[in-house]
C-alpha positions as CSV (number, residue, x, y, z in Angstrom):
1,M,75.3,130.9,213.9
2,T,74.7,128.5,216.8
3,T,74.6,129.5,220.4
4,D,77.4,127.1,221.2
5,G,79.6,128.7,218.5
6,L,78.8,132.2,219.8
7,R,79.5,131.1,223.4
8,E,82.9,129.5,222.4
9,R,83.9,132.6,220.5
10,S,83.0,134.8,223.5
11,K,85.0,132.6,225.8
12,A,88.0,132.7,223.5
13,R,87.8,136.5,223.3
14,R,87.6,136.7,227.1
15,R,90.5,134.4,227.5
16,E,92.6,136.4,225.1
17,A,91.7,139.7,226.9
18,I,92.8,138.2,230.2
19,L,96.1,137.0,228.7
20,R,96.7,140.3,226.9
21,A,96.1,142.3,230.1
22,A,98.3,139.9,232.2
23,Y,101.2,140.0,229.8
24,E,101.1,143.8,229.5
25,L,101.0,144.1,233.3
26,F,103.8,141.5,233.8
27,A,105.9,143.4,231.3
28,D,105.2,146.8,232.9
29,R,105.0,146.1,236.6
30,G,106.6,142.7,236.9
31,F,105.1,139.3,237.7
32,E,105.3,139.6,241.5
33,A,103.9,143.1,241.6
34,T,100.8,142.2,239.5
35,T,97.8,140.7,241.2
36,I,94.8,138.8,239.9
37,A,92.7,141.8,240.7
38,D,94.9,144.0,238.6
39,I,94.6,141.6,235.7
40,A,90.8,141.4,236.1
41,T,90.5,145.2,236.1
42,A,92.6,145.6,233.0
43,A,90.7,142.8,231.2
44,E,87.4,144.2,232.4
45,V,86.3,140.9,234.1
46,S,85.9,139.9,237.7
47,P,88.8,138.3,239.6
48,R,86.7,135.1,239.8
49,T,86.5,135.0,236.0
50,V,90.3,135.2,235.8
51,T,90.6,132.2,238.1
52,L,88.0,130.3,236.3
53,Y,90.1,130.5,233.1
54,F,93.5,130.2,234.9
55,P,93.7,128.5,238.3
56,S,96.9,130.4,239.3
57,K,98.8,133.5,238.2
58,L,101.7,131.2,237.2
59,E,99.5,129.1,235.0
60,L,98.2,132.3,233.4
61,A,101.7,133.6,232.9
62,L,102.9,130.4,231.2
63,S,99.7,129.6,229.3
64,E,101.0,130.7,225.9
65,F,104.4,129.0,226.5
66,D,102.5,125.8,227.5
67,C,100.5,126.0,224.2
68,F,103.8,126.5,222.3
69,A,105.4,123.5,224.0
70,E,102.3,121.4,223.4
71,R,102.3,122.2,219.7
72,L,106.0,121.2,219.5
73,R,105.2,117.9,221.4
74,T,102.3,117.2,219.0
75,A,104.4,118.0,215.9
76,V,107.1,115.5,217.0
77,H,104.7,112.8,218.1
78,R,102.4,113.0,215.1
79,R,105.0,113.4,212.4
80,K,104.4,111.5,209.2
81,A,106.0,108.2,208.6
82,G,109.6,108.6,207.3
83,L,109.9,112.1,208.6
84,T,112.8,112.5,211.1
85,I,112.4,114.4,214.3
86,L,114.5,117.2,212.9
87,D,112.3,117.4,209.8
88,A,109.2,117.6,212.1
89,V,110.9,120.4,214.2
90,E,111.8,122.3,211.1
91,H,108.2,122.1,209.7
92,W,106.8,123.1,213.0
93,L,109.2,126.1,213.3
94,R,108.1,127.4,209.9
95,Q,104.5,127.1,210.9
96,E,105.1,128.8,214.3
97,I,106.8,131.8,212.6
98,A,104.1,132.1,209.9
99,Q,101.3,132.1,212.5
100,R,103.0,134.3,215.1
101,S,100.7,137.0,216.6
102,D,101.2,140.1,218.7
103,L,100.0,138.0,221.7
104,D,103.1,135.8,221.2
105,D,105.2,138.9,221.2
106,L,103.6,140.1,224.5
107,A,104.1,136.7,226.1
108,D,107.8,136.8,225.1
109,R,108.2,140.3,226.5
110,A,106.7,139.2,229.8
111,L,109.0,136.2,230.0
112,D,112.0,138.3,229.1
113,L,111.4,140.8,231.8
114,N,110.6,138.3,234.6
115,P,113.4,135.9,235.4
116,Q,111.1,133.8,237.6
117,L,108.8,133.2,234.6
118,R,111.8,132.4,232.4
119,A,113.0,129.8,234.9
120,A,109.6,128.2,235.2
121,A,109.3,128.1,231.4
122,G,112.7,126.5,231.2
123,A,111.7,123.8,233.6
124,R,108.7,123.0,231.5
125,L,110.8,123.0,228.3
126,A,113.1,120.4,230.0
127,E,110.2,117.9,229.9
128,V,109.8,118.4,226.2
129,I,113.6,118.1,225.8
130,Q,113.6,114.8,227.6
131,E,110.8,113.5,225.3
132,G,112.7,114.7,222.3
133,A,115.9,112.9,223.5
134,R,113.9,109.7,223.9
135,I,112.4,109.9,220.4
136,L,115.8,110.8,218.8
137,A,117.4,107.9,220.6
138,E,114.8,105.6,219.2
139,E,115.5,107.0,215.7
140,R,119.2,106.4,216.1
141,G,119.0,103.1,217.8
142,S,120.5,104.5,221.0
143,A,119.6,104.2,224.6
144,P,117.4,107.1,225.8
145,D,119.9,108.2,228.4
146,D,122.9,108.2,225.9
147,F,124.8,111.5,225.8
148,G,124.3,112.1,222.1
149,P,120.5,112.3,222.0
150,R,120.4,114.3,225.2
151,M,122.9,116.8,223.8
152,A,121.0,117.0,220.5
153,A,117.7,117.6,222.2
154,A,119.2,120.3,224.4
155,A,120.7,122.0,221.4
156,A,117.4,121.7,219.6
157,A,115.6,123.3,222.5
158,A,118.1,126.2,222.6
159,V,117.7,126.7,218.8
160,V,113.9,126.6,219.0
161,G,113.9,129.1,221.8
162,E,116.2,131.5,219.9
163,V,114.5,131.2,216.5
164,C,111.0,131.6,218.0
165,H,112.1,134.5,220.2
166,R,113.4,136.5,217.2
167,P,111.7,134.9,214.3
168,Q,113.3,135.3,210.8
169,E,112.7,132.8,208.0
170,A,116.5,132.7,207.1
171,D,117.3,131.8,210.7
172,I,115.4,128.6,210.4
173,D,117.7,127.5,207.6
174,T,120.8,128.3,209.7
175,A,119.4,126.7,212.8
176,M,118.4,123.5,211.1
177,A,121.8,123.3,209.3
178,F,123.5,123.7,212.7
179,L,121.4,121.0,214.3
180,R,121.9,118.6,211.4
181,A,125.6,119.2,211.3
182,G,125.8,118.6,215.1
183,L,123.8,115.5,214.9
184,A,126.1,114.2,212.1
185,T,129.1,114.5,214.4
186,L,127.6,112.2,217.0
187,P,128.6,108.5,217.0
188,P,126.0,106.2,215.5
């Protein structure tokens, strides 16, 4: 066991304790009513430690969502040759559901109970949607601002949000069939 490995594991545990405390407080008290000091107390760290890990309360609140969105972005950009964007999304969804943790559930609960966080997450998801529309347009030989790819990317974002919010393996099959059928109706 190396010192660096121990230090990294300690940092990861501290980060998770801060996130867990924050999400529980956001769900119980609300985002606005919760302070950095409250989070620090609940996580048993100093307020300075919280801000070293997360520069703002909003960044802390959206941290798990940002990781989620980044994993989706990576799955789409690094998909294997010959794999369509929908195939990559389906594979990614199955992985997300298989690796879901109670921290994901806490983060979802905090987002559900705080409209301002939901709105901020939606704005960040819009960036991923735009990227998806651009990639889908390339796959289909369309212009990036064409209606079809934008519509398909928006539908995919809604489906991803719904499937990940209430994960069931059978829902992935239904969701992907819905997306593929919708995509098939778009003009080439």
